[in-house]
Backbone as CSV, one residue per row, in Angstrom:
resi,resn,N_x,N_y,N_z,CA_x,CA_y,CA_z,C_x,C_y,C_z
1,MET,3.334,-10.871,16.360,3.275,-9.968,15.130,4.670,-9.976,14.647
2,SER,4.718,-10.099,13.427,6.035,-10.187,12.639,6.690,-8.814,12.444
3,GLU,7.921,-8.736,12.960,8.703,-7.547,12.853,8.996,-7.309,11.419
4,LEU,9.233,-8.217,10.544,9.487,-7.955,9.218,8.169,-7.316,8.605
5,VAL,6.986,-7.887,8.717,5.846,-7.400,8.126,5.572,-5.824,8.542
6,ALA,5.865,-5.724,9.849,5.672,-4.331,10.405,6.514,-3.293,9.806
7,THR,7.855,-3.737,9.538,8.738,-2.828,9.022,8.332,-2.539,7.409
8,LYS,7.856,-3.630,6.762,7.624,-3.290,5.433,6.325,-2.408,5.278
9,VAL,5.236,-2.491,6.138,4.115,-1.723,6.166,4.378,-0.371,6.544
10,ILE,5.067,-0.140,7.573,5.536,1.148,8.015,6.368,1.822,6.766
11,ALA,7.284,1.129,6.159,8.026,1.627,5.178,7.276,2.144,4.064
12,ALA,6.174,1.304,3.666,5.355,1.651,2.555,4.403,2.981,2.797
13,ILE,3.995,2.993,4.240,3.360,4.166,4.404,4.097,5.372,4.467
14,ALA,5.314,5.399,5.026,6.226,6.584,4.973,6.542,6.850,3.588
15,LYS,6.831,6.107,2.740,7.162,6.464,1.392,6.041,7.118,0.793
16,ALA,4.743,6.622,0.943,3.534,7.108,0.250,3.243,8.426,0.748
17,LYS,3.457,8.570,2.145,3.077,10.003,2.792,4.242,10.909,2.884
18,LYS,5.323,10.531,2.447,6.597,11.405,2.627,6.750,11.776,4.058
19,ILE,6.756,10.774,4.875,7.036,11.174,6.431,8.177,10.182,6.878
20,ALA,8.735,10.414,7.898,9.792,9.669,8.474,9.148,8.348,9.011
21,PRO,9.700,7.172,8.754,9.098,5.953,9.457,9.086,5.958,10.808
22,GLU,10.031,6.823,11.675,10.168,6.685,13.057,8.910,7.303,13.521
23,THR,8.010,7.875,12.826,6.817,8.689,13.474,5.622,8.006,13.295
24,ILE,5.718,6.779,12.712,4.652,5.810,12.564,4.811,4.518,13.508
25,THR,3.811,4.334,14.248,3.851,3.135,15.222,2.704,2.357,14.791
26,LEU,2.653,1.100,15.380,1.623,0.199,15.224,0.203,0.756,15.817
27,ASP,0.381,1.592,16.659,-0.862,2.271,17.258,-1.351,3.437,16.470
28,SER,-0.574,3.892,15.478,-0.983,4.892,14.660,-2.332,4.709,13.822
29,LYS,-3.197,5.603,13.855,-4.374,5.560,13.092,-4.253,6.162,11.744
30,PHE,-5.036,5.627,10.785,-4.904,6.238,9.322,-5.163,7.731,9.458
31,GLU,-6.160,8.160,10.329,-6.581,9.636,10.222,-5.376,10.264,10.822
32,GLU,-4.652,9.864,11.764,-3.527,10.609,12.360,-2.404,10.849,11.223
33,LEU,-2.265,9.781,10.407,-1.210,9.952,9.362,-1.840,10.521,8.061
34,ASN,-3.081,11.051,8.146,-3.543,11.760,7.028,-3.833,10.833,5.755
35,ILE,-4.197,9.601,6.113,-4.418,8.563,4.992,-5.890,8.721,4.878
36,ASP,-6.185,9.237,3.543,-7.706,9.325,3.195,-7.984,8.042,2.357
37,SER,-9.347,7.902,1.904,-9.741,6.511,1.351,-8.889,6.280,0.077
38,LEU,-8.514,7.281,-0.667,-7.753,7.030,-1.819,-6.285,6.586,-1.536
39,ASP,-5.618,7.196,-0.595,-4.410,6.811,-0.133,-4.542,5.437,0.388
40,GLY,-5.546,5.149,1.229,-5.642,3.877,1.700,-5.772,2.803,0.651
41,LEU,-6.579,2.990,-0.388,-6.717,2.169,-1.580,-5.215,1.847,-2.139
42,ASN,-4.551,2.855,-2.509,-3.349,2.782,-3.068,-2.397,1.992,-2.223
43,LEU,-2.434,2.211,-0.912,-1.546,1.549,0.066,-1.787,0.023,0.105
44,PHE,-2.974,-0.293,0.155,-3.468,-1.693,0.223,-3.131,-2.436,-1.008
45,PHE,-3.268,-1.810,-2.222,-2.846,-2.316,-3.532,-1.297,-2.704,-3.368
46,GLU,-0.651,-1.746,-2.974,0.851,-1.870,-2.988,1.307,-2.871,-2.033
47,LEU,0.536,-3.039,-0.685,1.011,-4.145,0.176,0.518,-5.501,-0.296
48,GLU,-0.506,-5.576,-1.079,-0.963,-6.822,-1.666,0.205,-7.317,-2.698
49,GLU,0.507,-6.362,-3.381,1.756,-6.615,-4.357,2.907,-7.177,-3.694
50,GLN,3.332,-6.359,-2.636,4.587,-6.673,-1.914,4.607,-8.023,-1.322
51,PHE,3.456,-8.370,-0.747,3.251,-9.645,-0.023,2.744,-10.670,-0.870
52,ASP,2.304,-10.419,-2.027,1.795,-11.447,-3.030,0.506,-12.062,-2.367
53,LEU,-0.464,-11.256,-1.921,-1.603,-11.826,-1.347,-2.835,-10.853,-1.453
54,SER,-3.903,-11.242,-1.275,-5.188,-10.466,-1.394,-5.823,-10.378,-0.092
55,ILE,-5.959,-8.947,0.364,-6.680,-8.661,1.656,-8.121,-8.394,1.270
56,PRO,-9.000,-9.291,1.939,-10.356,-9.045,1.720,-10.886,-7.738,1.917
57,ASP,-11.904,-7.175,1.062,-12.439,-5.784,1.201,-13.072,-5.561,2.502
58,GLU,-13.835,-6.610,3.032,-14.541,-6.403,4.248,-13.605,-6.258,5.362
59,ARG,-12.471,-6.887,5.419,-11.324,-6.771,6.430,-10.810,-5.256,6.201
60,VAL,-10.469,-4.840,5.105,-9.920,-3.544,4.883,-10.867,-2.508,5.638
61,ARG,-12.108,-2.538,5.303,-13.018,-1.606,5.905,-13.087,-1.563,7.312
62,THR,-12.600,-2.485,8.035,-12.588,-2.554,9.555,-11.228,-2.044,10.064
63,MET,-10.291,-2.039,9.324,-8.968,-1.669,9.913,-8.737,-0.109,10.171
64,ARG,-8.425,0.211,11.281,-8.145,1.796,11.702,-6.787,2.027,12.000
65,THR,-6.073,0.858,12.397,-4.554,1.252,12.920,-3.546,0.520,11.937
66,ILE,-2.263,0.870,12.058,-1.425,0.070,11.290,-1.002,-1.224,11.960
67,GLY,-1.282,-1.399,13.199,-1.118,-2.649,13.731,-2.156,-3.608,13.241
68,GLN,-3.432,-3.220,12.990,-4.509,-4.128,12.482,-4.113,-4.525,11.098
69,VAL,-3.298,-3.656,10.122,-3.005,-3.985,8.912,-1.949,-5.002,8.968
70,VAL,-0.887,-4.829,9.891,0.035,-5.885,9.982,-0.423,-7.235,10.566
71,GLU,-1.336,-7.220,11.463,-2.041,-8.484,12.072,-2.565,-9.140,10.898
72,GLU,-3.393,-8.393,10.031,-4.192,-9.109,8.904,-3.111,-9.732,7.935
73,ILE,-2.156,-8.979,7.609,-1.137,-9.488,6.722,-0.414,-10.808,7.298
74,ASP,-0.096,-10.618,8.592,0.524,-11.931,9.312,-0.441,-13.083,9.145
75,ARG,-1.781,-12.881,9.443,-2.593,-13.873,9.393,-2.859,-14.636,8.074
76,LEU,-2.832,-13.759,6.952,-2.942,-14.151,5.478,-1.683,-14.931,5.205
77,LEU,-0.512,-14.501,5.623,0.635,-15.127,5.287,0.732,-16.484,6.162
78,ALA,0.231,-16.532,7.357,0.331,-17.822,8.071,-0.572,-18.740,7.436
79,GLU,-1.919,-18.425,6.952,-2.694,-19.210,6.200,-2.144,-19.909,5.063
80,ARG,-1.513,-18.972,4.294,-0.889,-19.400,3.055,0.401,-20.413,3.455
81,GLY,0.975,-20.147,4.532,2.124,-20.965,4.875,1.551,-22.283,5.324
82,ALA,0.509,-22.373,6.022,-0.123,-23.608,6.401,-0.678,-24.446,5.306
83,GLN,-0.875,-23.835,4.168,-1.172,-24.500,2.811,-0.029,-24.907,2.026
84,GLY,1.189,-24.719,2.670,2.444,-25.279,1.987,3.182,-24.312,1.032
85,TYR,2.747,-23.153,1.139,3.408,-22.030,0.397,4.312,-21.248,1.173
86,GLU,5.445,-20.986,0.751,6.429,-20.210,1.443,6.549,-18.914,1.010
87,PRO,6.145,-17.894,1.694,6.269,-16.373,1.161,7.683,-15.973,0.994
88,GLN,7.931,-15.156,-0.026,9.121,-14.541,-0.326,9.006,-13.036,-0.007
89,VAL,9.435,-12.797,1.292,9.061,-11.491,1.808,10.546,-10.942,1.988
90,GLU,10.965,-9.797,1.510,12.132,-9.270,1.480,11.994,-7.618,1.935
91,ILE,13.035,-7.170,2.328,13.067,-5.671,2.796,13.864,-5.052,1.740
């Protein structure tokens, strides 16, 4: 699992929910962080923009933890990399 991706995902959640990033772990569940469906929608839009990718809706519906989000973004970035595209991911 990419540390860079995890850091960016956690930072996006912390900013959106106005909580300290240190309180968010990969095992944190959306419910524990008070992320409702509208928050989740906005969060996924932001992450798609940050990473320049599209997360399939059917995958989004199955995610329950921050770690699952990071794993999916890692997977999508790896797929894109295998196709010869170098992602420009910055913090």
